[in-house]
Wavefront OBJ file of the C-alpha trace (Angstrom):
o trace
v 101.878 109.809 130.367
v 99.637 106.689 129.440
v 95.837 107.197 129.762
v 93.544 104.506 131.397
v 89.716 104.374 130.918
v 87.868 102.995 133.843
v 84.087 102.231 133.807
v 83.441 100.650 137.315
v 84.758 100.236 140.830
v 87.792 102.393 139.804
v 85.702 105.430 138.946
v 86.074 108.585 141.076
v 84.161 107.833 144.591
v 84.007 104.248 143.989
v 85.720 101.583 146.279
v 88.725 100.836 144.105
v 89.668 104.421 143.144
v 92.408 104.520 145.706
v 94.315 102.029 143.429
v 94.464 104.868 140.753
v 95.095 107.804 143.263
v 97.662 106.310 145.165
v 99.780 105.648 141.947
v 99.491 109.563 141.363
v 96.638 109.328 138.537
v 94.815 112.270 137.590
v 91.317 112.471 136.133
v 91.488 113.748 132.748
v 87.829 113.558 131.321
v 84.659 111.892 131.652
v 82.982 110.796 128.459
v 81.255 107.813 126.886
v 82.655 104.937 124.703
v 81.417 104.278 121.243
v 78.163 102.311 121.031
v 79.753 99.102 120.593
v 79.930 97.688 124.070
v 78.017 95.724 126.619
v 78.111 95.931 130.245
v 77.444 93.345 132.753
v 77.493 92.948 136.761
v 80.116 90.502 137.582
v 79.739 88.343 140.920
v 82.626 89.869 142.616
v 83.201 91.599 146.009
v 83.417 94.624 145.877
v 80.740 94.617 143.133
v 82.020 95.671 139.729
v 81.063 95.498 136.107
v 82.625 93.893 133.238
v 82.706 95.541 129.728
v 83.255 93.850 126.412
v 83.177 94.824 122.816
v 80.558 93.420 120.450
v 79.769 93.632 116.682
v 78.135 96.985 115.560
v 75.073 95.181 114.595
v 74.354 93.741 118.003
v 71.159 94.999 119.190
v 72.126 95.150 122.729
v 75.174 97.250 122.287
v 75.277 100.660 123.868
v 77.694 103.654 124.990
v 79.028 103.419 128.483
v 80.202 106.180 130.826
v 83.952 106.075 131.096
v 86.518 108.174 133.003
v 89.931 108.504 131.519
v 92.910 108.930 133.777
v 96.374 109.697 133.344
v 99.416 107.834 135.154
v 102.944 107.917 134.877
v 104.644 104.748 133.149
v 105.578 103.159 136.562
v 102.005 103.821 137.947
v 100.391 102.411 134.767
v 102.618 99.312 134.792
v 102.002 98.660 138.403
v 98.304 98.953 137.923
v 98.130 96.829 135.035
v 100.038 94.082 136.759
v 97.497 94.061 139.730
v 94.532 93.703 137.375
v 92.799 90.163 138.433
v 91.270 87.998 135.946
v 88.524 88.050 134.444
v 89.421 91.812 134.148
v 92.075 92.637 131.630
v 93.351 95.932 130.023
v 92.625 96.277 126.213
v 91.932 99.111 123.742
v 88.455 100.820 124.345
v 87.039 103.070 121.544
v 85.632 106.354 122.955
v 82.648 108.131 121.245
v 84.914 110.718 119.526
v 86.595 107.860 117.673
v 89.825 108.084 119.765
v 91.143 105.142 121.794
v 92.584 104.499 125.152
v 93.667 101.510 127.108
v 91.027 100.447 129.516
v 89.377 97.836 131.683
v 87.646 94.988 129.761
v 86.322 91.615 130.649
v 87.060 88.195 129.474
v 84.101 86.454 127.720
v 84.159 83.576 129.977
v 83.024 85.747 132.946
v 80.123 87.416 131.043
v 78.283 84.207 130.334
v 75.051 84.504 132.487
v 76.051 87.734 134.083
v 73.247 90.329 134.388
v 73.308 92.869 131.321
v 73.217 96.231 132.476
v 74.298 97.990 129.256
v 70.869 99.678 129.138
v 71.743 101.769 132.211
v 74.547 103.344 130.286
v 77.212 103.025 133.001
v 78.089 101.662 136.470
v 77.139 104.615 138.515
v 73.744 104.907 136.845
v 73.268 101.080 137.428
v 74.255 101.340 141.175
v 71.959 104.519 141.663
v 68.994 102.394 140.243
v 69.618 99.520 142.726
l 1 2 3 4 5 6 7 8 9 10 11 12 13 14 15 16 17 18 19 20 21 22 23 24 25 26 27 28 29 30 31 32 33 34 35 36 37 38 39 40 41 42 43 44 45 46 47 48 49 50 51 52 53 54 55 56 57 58 59 60 61 62 63 64 65 66 67 68 69 70 71 72 73 74 75 76 77 78 79 80 81 82 83 84 85 86 87 88 89 90 91 92 93 94 95 96 97 98 99 100 101 102 103 104 105 106 107 108 109 110 111 112 113 114 115 116 117 118 119 120 121 122 123 124 125 126 127 128 129
């Protein structure tokens, strides 16, 4: 079964989680990305973050909370087909060195967006608000 990493509005308890669960997705684990990512708050409805990978020497890079979900091939394909720009699905490196497919964000959308990397994840950022 394909695995999918989510970091924002698709997290358990968040407004878009139903897009996973209605496709039969099961939560496998909650962990962190490798410390090579930045997270920004996108101007969207519902509110959601955009995550993107940066070079290891980037002083603002951090490790972001991520949930890993399993879906069957049909559910994975249907979800990927429904992902709207500027979000996309790419390879995300986890803190243990493994990789999963996961939500990332196109660079064009992160210019000028509020950097929330320091919060460590979408839930923590939303709790601080």
